[in-house]
Structure formats: C-alpha cells, structure tokens
Residue, then its C-alpha position, 0 to 999 in steps of 0.5 A: x838762631x842760637x839767640x832765638x833758641x836760647x831766648x824762646x825755648x830755653x836751650x842752653x847748649x849748642x854744638x856748632x858745625x862750621x860749614x863750607x870752610x876752606x879748612x879746619x883752621x878756618x872752621x875753628x876761627x869761625x867758631x871762635x868768632x861766634x863764641x866771642x859774641x855768644x859769651x858776651x851777649x848770651x848765657x849759652x855753652x857752645x861746643x865745636x863739633x867740626x867743619x865741613x870743607x868747601x869743595x867742588x863736589x859739595x857745590x855740584x851736589x847742592x846744584x843736583x839737590x842731592x846729598x854729597x855723601x850719596x853722589x860723591x862719597x869720596x869727596x873731602x866734604x863727604x868724608x867730613x860729613x861721615x866723621x861728623x856722623x860717627x862723632x854724633x853717634x857717640x854723643x850722649x843725649x841729655x834728657x831735657x824737659x824743655x818742651x816741644x822743640x827739644x823733644x822734636x829734635x831728640x825724636x828726629x835724632x832717635x828716628x834717624x839712628x833707627x833708620x840708619x841701623x836697619 
C-alpha cells in the first residue's frame, strides 16, 4: 500500500499503526521491519503512530462486525484506539497539492472530526 500510494499518488509521508500485536514492543519491532524495507527501496518517511493490541474482545467485536470501542469500551484494544484517536486529533494537517486521494483523505478526517465534535 505504501509503495502504491507513493508511486502512483506522490505521497511521501505515512503514519503507521501496528494492528493486532502482542504488545507495544512487538508493534515497534514490526514497524522497524517495515521501516528497513521502505528506507531501502522507497523515498518515503514513516512515523510510528502506535499499536493496537490483539485481545479477545477485539476478536469478538470483529465477529460481531462492530467497533470494539462501542461494544467493549474497557478492552485493552479499545483503550489503544482511544489513545490513537486522541493523538491523531493533535496531528497538524499539512496542506498538500497531491490531488484527489490526498484531498479525499483530508476531507474524511475533517468530516469525521466535525461529526465527533457534535
């Protein structure tokens, strides 16, 4: 995905979330592996955004086709998603002239923030 977005849409910076990992250290190791590959083959910048731990509540929510934060708000994975959301709210959006995909992504973040503020 990083290669396609970089090559086809000129996106150069990515925030990576390690999903369904044993713990934060496992997430960081996974990120470092991806970083080694991208540093070698792509001209992109990756930032580690955090990790979502794999827990039984996350698996149950997936089977129910529901958001884990809605059905199991106290689960480790729910707390990690909340932390990620809080962190993402503080990210500074960089204006870009990269075209349709970047505009679409920026618009979705803006709309999502407006909806959550109401």
